N, C-alpha and C positions, 0 to 999 in steps of 0.2 A: 267570197271565193277569190283565191289568189292565183293570178296568171303567172306562169313560169315561162321564161323565154325558151323556145324550143330550138334555138340555134345560137351559136356563139357569134358575137359581133367582132369582126376581125379588122385590125388596122396595124400598120407597122409601129405606130406610136399612139399611146393613149395618154392624153393630157387631162388631168382632173382639176378643173379650175379654169377661169377665163378672164383673169386680170392681166396686167401688163406682162408679168413673167411668163404666164402660160401662152399668151398669144404671140409674144416675141419668139418663144420656142417653136410654136406651131408654124410660123412664117419661115423660120430658118429651115425646118425640115422640108416644108413644101418647096422651098427654093432648090432643094436637091431631089425633088420629085418623089418624096416619101409620103406615104398615106398617113393621115393623122385624124384621130377622133378626139374632138374637144368636148368634154362632158362639163356642162354648166348647170349648177343646182337651180338657178333661176334663169332669167334672161341675161344676155351678155352684158347689158347695161347695168346690172345689179351688183357688180363686183366692188370690192373696197377701193380698187384703183380709180374707179369712176368718180368717187367722192373726194379724191385728193385735191386740195386747193393750192397749196404752196408751190411745189415744183420739183425739179430735179437738181441735185447739187453736183457741181463739177467745176473744177478750176477751169476758167475760160482759156481756150488756146487760140493763138493767132500766129500764123506762119510757123506752126510747129512748136511754139514756145508759150509758157504760161503768160497771161496778160499781166502787164505791169501793175503792181499793187496786190498781187496774189501769188501763191506758189503752192506746189504740191506739198511741201513741208508744212505749210500753215494748215492746209486742209487735213493732213495726217494728224497734226497736233490737236486740232479742234475735235476731231473724231475720237482720239485717244482720251482727251480730257472728259468729254461727255460720257465715254464708256467706263470711266471710273475704275480702270485697272483690269478689266476683263476682256478688252479687245485683243485680237490676234494681230500684232503689228504687221506681220507679213501680209495678211489678208488686207489690212487697211491700206498699206502702201500700194499693193497691186490694184485695189479698187480705185484709189485716188488717181493713179497714173492712167487708168483705162477709162475712167468715167466719161470723159468728153468724147473720145474716139469710139467707144463701144456702147455708149448710152445716148448721148446728145445727138451725135451725127446720124446714127441709125434712125432716131426719131424724126429728124428733119427729112431723111430720105423716105420715111414712111408717110410723110405728109403733114406732120405736126407743125403748126404755124406758131412758133414761139414769139412772144411779144418783142417787137423791135424797139431799139432805143430811139428816143425822140431827137437826140443830138446825133446827126449823121456823121459827125467828125470823130466820134468815139467808137467804141466797140459796137458792132451792129445790133446786138441783142440787149434788151433790158435785163438787168441782173438785180435780184433782191438780196438783201442780207438779213437772214433770219437769226433767231436766238441761238447763241453758241458758236456762230460763225464769225471769224475775224475779218472777213472780207465779203463783198457782194459776189456770190457765185451760184445763185439760184435761178436757173432758167425756168421760165413760167409762161403760161398763157393767161394773162390778166389774173383773175383769182379763181379760174376753173380749169387748171392744168390737167387734172386727171380726166375730166370729161372730154377735153379736146384730144388728149392722147388716145383714149379709148375709142372715140368716134373714128379717128384715123385708122387705128388697128382693126377695129371691127369691120370697117368698110373694106379693107384689104383682105381680111380673112374670108368674108362672104363672097369675094370675087375669086377666091383661090380654089380650084377644083379638087386639089389633093386633100383639102381639109373638109371634114364633115362635122357639123355642129349638132350637138345633142342638148338642146335647152330643156329645162325642167327635168333634168336627170340628176339623181344624187347617188354618189358612190357610197356603198355600205361597208365593204371590207376589201382588202387587197387579197389577191390570189397568188400564193407563192408555193414553191415545191414543198417546203416543210409543212405548210398548212395542209397540203393535200396528203402528205405521206407520213407526217410525224405528229399527229394531234392526239392528245389524251383528254378524256372527259372525267371530271371529278366534281365532287360536291363543294359548294361554297362553305365558308367558315361556319355558318349557322346550319349547314346541312339542308338548305331549302332550295338551292338553285344549282343547276348543272352549269359548269363553266368549262369551256374548252381552252386548253393551253398548248402552246407549242412545246414539243419535247426536245427539240434541237434546233440550233441555228444553221445546221449543216444537213445535207441529205446524202444518202448513199449513191455512189456512182461506181459501178464495177468493183465493189468491195472497198473502195476508198471513201474519203470524205471531200465534199466540195461546198463552197459557200452557197448559201441559199440564194435564189434569185426570183424576181417577180414575173408573173405571167399575165397580170392584168388586174381586173377588179370586178366585183359584183356591183351592179348599178340598178337603182330603182327608177323606173320611168314613172314619174309622179302623176302625170296626166292619165296614163293608161293603167296605172296600178299594176305594173308588171316588173319583175326582176329578171335581168339578163346578165350573162357573163360577157364581159368585154376582154378580149385577149389581144396582147400586143408584145412585140419584141422589146420594147422599152416603155416604161410607165413613168409619168411625171406627176408628182403631187405639187399642185400650184393653187392650193385651196384657201390661201389667205390666213388671217389671224383668228383670234378667239375673243374678240371684244365683247360679244354677247354673253359671255360667261358672267359679266357684270350687269347690274341693273341699269346703270347709265353709261352709254357708250356713243361714240361718234360713228361707229361702224354700222354698215347695213345689216339687214336681217340674216344675211348669208354667213356672217362671220362667227361660226360656231366651232372652230377648231377641228374641223373634220379630218384633215390630213394628219394633224398631230395625233389625234385619237386613233386613227387607223394604223399609223405606224407603231404607236405604243402597244396596240393589241397584238402586234407581231412578237412582242417581248423585248424590244430594243429600247435603250434609254432615250429620254427626251431631256434636253439640257436648258438651263438658265430660265426656267419658267417662273421663277420668283420675280423676274424683272418685267413686269407689265407696265408699259408706259401710259401714263394718264395725260391726255392733252389738257393744258391749263384752261383753254377757252372754248367751250361750247356755248352756244346761245341758250340763255335760260328762258324757257317758255313753260310756265306752269300749266297752261291750258292749250296745248297744241291742237290744231284743227286736223292734222294728219301726221303720221309717223315721222316723215322727213323733217318736220318742224321741231320734233323732239330732240333730234340728234344733229342739228345743223352746226357745222364746224366754223369757227372764226379763225382764219389762218394766222399762223405765227408771224407771217410777214408784217402784220399790223403792229407787232411789238418790236420789229427790227430796229437796231440802233441807228441806222442811217437812212433806211427806206421808209418804214411805217411810222416809227417814232411814237407810237401809242404807249400809254402808261396805264397800269392797273391801280385803281383807287378803292378806298373803303367806303366812300360815300359818293352820291351822285354829283355833288357840287365840288368835290375835292379836286385839286390839281397836284396832289402829292403822290409820287410813285411809292406805294407802301412796301413793295418788294425791296426797295432801297432804304427807305426811312425806318422800317421795322427790322432791318439788319439781315434779311435773308440773302441778299447779294448787294452789298454797299457800292459795288463798282458798276455792274451791269444792270442792276435793278430789273425792270420788267423784261429786258432783253436777254435775261439769263436763260440757261437751258431749261428744258421742259420739266425735268424732275424737281429742280429748285423752285420754279414758279408754281407748279401744281401743288407741291407740299406747302408753299407759302399761302396759297389761296385756301386750301383745305384746312390748314391750321387756324387761320383767321376766321373762317366761316364757323368753325366749331367753337372757337374761343368766344366769339361775339354773338353767336346764335343767328348768323346772317344766312339767308337763302342763296345769296350770290354776292359777287363783287362786281366792280364796274371796269370796263375797258374804254378809255377815252381816246378817240382819234380825231377829235374836232380840230378845226383850224387853229383855235386858240392854243391848243396843246402841241400840235405837230408842226404848225407853221405852213401846212399845205392849204391850198384853196379848196373850197367845196367841190369845184369842178374836178380837181385832181383826185380827190377822194372818190367821187362818183365814177369817174372813168377808170381809175386804177383798180377798184374793187366793185365792179358792177353787180356781181351775183350777191355779194354780201349786202351791198346797199339796197338792192331790190328786196331781198328776203327780210331784212330788218324793217324796211319801210312798210312792207306788207303786215308786219307785226306791230306797227305803230311807233317805230323808232327811226328817226332821221339821224343817221350816224354823223352827218355833217354838223349837227346841232346838239345832239344828245349822246351821252356815253352808252355803251352796250352792256346789258346785264349778262355776265358769263359765269360758268361753273366748270370744274374739271370733269372729265369723263374718260373711261378706258378708251384707249386709242390704238396702241400698237403693241404687238407681242414680240418682245425682244428675244425671247428664247424660242425653242422649237426643235425641229429634227436636225441633228448634227450632220453637216455635210462638209466635203472638202471643196477646194477651189473650182472643181468641175461640177459641183452640185450632187456628187455621188453620196448615197447613203451607205449603211452597212449591208444593205441587201443588193445583190447584183441586179443590174438593169432597172433599178428603181432610183429615181432622182427626186429631189425636193428643191423647189425654187420659190422665190418671193417670201412673203411674210411667214409662211409655215416652216421655213428653213432657218437654221442657225448657222451662219457662215463664219462667225467670229468677228464680223465687222462691227456690230453694234455694242457688244459688251454688255454692261449693266444699264445702259441708257442710250437710245438711238439719237444721234445728232439729226436735227431737223432736215428733211428732204434727202437724206442719204438713201432712203429705202426705195424710192421709185427708180433711182439710178441703179441701185443694186439689183432690183428685180429685172430690169432690162438687160443688164450685163450678164447676170447668171443664167437668165433664160436662154440666151444665145450660146454662152460657154458650155452649158450643160447639153444643149442640143448638139453642138459640135462633138462633144465627147461621146454621146450616145450613137453617133453615126456608125460606129464600128460594129454595133449589134444588129444593124438593119440589113438583113440578107433577104433578097427578093425570093429566094427559093425555099427558105425555111418554113416548114409547116408548124409554126409555133403554137397554133390553137389546138393541136391534137392532144387529147387527154384532159383538157380543161373541163371540169365537171359543171353541170348545170346547178343552179340554185335549188336548194332543198328546203322545204318548209317544215319537215319533221312533223311534230305533233301540234304545231302552232295553229291557232284558230282566229277568227275575227273577234276583235275586242268589242265589248258592249259597254265599256266604261272608260271613255277617253278623258274623263275629268282627272284621272290619276296623272296623265301626262301633263296637262295644263297646270295642275297643282305643283308638281315637282319642278317644272320650268320656272315658275315664280319663286319657289322656295330656294332653288340653287342660286339664282341671280340676286335675290335679297341677301342671302347668307354671304355671298362673296363680296358684295358692296359694303356691307356693314362690318364684317369681321376680317376680310382679307383685302381691304381697299388700299388707299394711298398710304395710310399709317397703320402699322400692325404691332401687335404684342404677342408674346408666347401664349398668354391666357386666351386671347381671342382666337388665335390659330388652333389651339387645342380644341376649343369649343367647335370651331368649324370642321376640324378633322373628324371629331366624333360624329357629327351630324352628316357630313358628306359620305362617310362610309356606310351609314344606314341607307341614305338615299340611293347610293350606287348599287347596294344590294337589292333594293326594291326595283330599281330601273332595270337591272340585269334580269331579274326574274320576269318582269313584264316583257322584256325583249324576247326571251325564249318561249314565252307562252302564247304570244299573239303575233299576227301578221305585222310586218314593218310598215310604217308610214313615215313621211318626211318629218313630222313633229317628233315622233318617237326616236328616229335616228339622230336628230339634232340634240334631243334631250340626252340620249346615251352619250353623245360626244362631249357636250358641255359639262356633264357630270364627271366624266373621266378626266377631262382637262382641269376642271376645278380641283379635283383631288391631287393631281400632279402639282398644280400651283401651290396648294396648301402645304404639301410635304416639302416642296422645295423651299418655301418661305420658312418653315420650321427648321430646316437644316442649315439655314444661314443666319446665325445670331449676330448680325451686324447690320448697319445701315450703309447701303452702297447703291448709287445710281437710282434706279426706279424702285428699289426695295427699301422701304423705310421702316425700321424697327424702333418704336418709341422706348423700348426697354433695353436698347443696346447702343453703344457709341458708334458714330460714323467712322468710316475708314477714308483717310485722305491720302491719295497717291498722286504724284506729279506725273506728267506724260512720260518722262524718261524712265519711270519704273514700270510701265505698263506693257513692256514687250513680252509677247507670248506667255501671258499668265495663265492661259488655258481657259477651259469652259467647264463650269460646274455641272455635274450630272444630277438629274432630278431623282436619281435613286432607283432601287430595285422595286419600288411599289408601282412603277409604270407597267401598263399592260396586264392588270390583274383581272379584268372582266371582259369577256367577249359578248 
């Protein structure tokens, strides 16, 4: 029996997602006394932001000027270089200039206690230098920055009466005018499944045409097994990335590309999804005691050129940086950007049949004392020690894992999508900042910045007198019934993630991608049929989303016959562009195949 919400849940703003971007936006609205509903698929502590170790990148500012030894220009160039020709220079420049004042300072005001420098005569905060950065500019809280930020934001959100939190609630689909007024129903290609499609991106208003706009979303209360309509004057997608599309990921269980899939189902393009960033160093644990051990991240700061100084080796006893000696990056070596290091590790593991490589940060290699290592990286030290490895004496076994979705929903500098009153912020959005490969620690700063900027832009739509919920339809179950065969969902979950890891992983070929395309289309057909025939569950909704996102990634990867940034084609030459050539090169569209199945 499926309960249907008998009333519309109303708030001026609906925020779907509860990471840094979503909570920063919520607090900004609350400051102006606007009512906010925050929908969190799990607990607030389960977002991807919570697990971020490294920090927030920003050129440190003192007395209104960049700190000596760094500059806005250098940060811009580092970002453009990592982005491999697909960054939007205007976006990058604005981000770099605002990162400190609009990300770091608001975090400090929110109660985040960034690690202070030990030398009081220098800059007051400790700054890390991570791979790809030409200067120390990473603000951090030891090695648990994300957790500390989220603890501060969650505390403030829970104390704010204008914000209502809905934990264990999962958004199903967005409600827009043209979904309500302009839907057609047709058979799938095989004639087996009914699929609803939007017939227009505009809706009729007094005989004319007007851009479609969002009214809210249908949301599943996971605990009560009930679907309700949430109506709002402005809706924010802050759902994070899609790391769980892959078998191995540093992301939490919530990272199933929900916002990207929901937006795609409206019929609008998703961009740059071929650029999935793989973090080079996740802790290798073949026999984890619990899920968090399986995806434990080893921060990039450990490989920083001036701070961590750790090196990657091909054997436990080696002291040679193989990223440098094997020619992957003869200059930066293990301190190179993530795409270079991840491909280096993946290539050597496959060539040599190794289950992992080693990251050595022992005093012998880094010149740090054991005490400095333990106090500088307390969470990593404790985790590894629990697994039998003392990182002050032994190298760490590491493997790459899917980590960050560089593509997503295309937005402008205010977080606006192509749908009116609908915003996308954080990892689910594509602002033009990251291009083909995200520079380390740019993302948390971006999330904080765009969360606030988008909120400021959306204020214009928040009218206390508008009866925005009128006409929003309740959820309809149609002919759906209770499933008696949940094994289909579990089977396809495993199938999609294995397929993506082995055929659409770090290194790709046209043959592998075609094989993946053929299979994912069949899976999507089966999942779509299952969705329409049975009541929705959290597992089914997540499967529906990862399958759609997987298909988008595959088509985007096939459409780019080159190696660039986080997209490596073994059957195509790499594209090499200097930073000067990267201005406004645009963002690739993931093509007309998006949004094919509701």
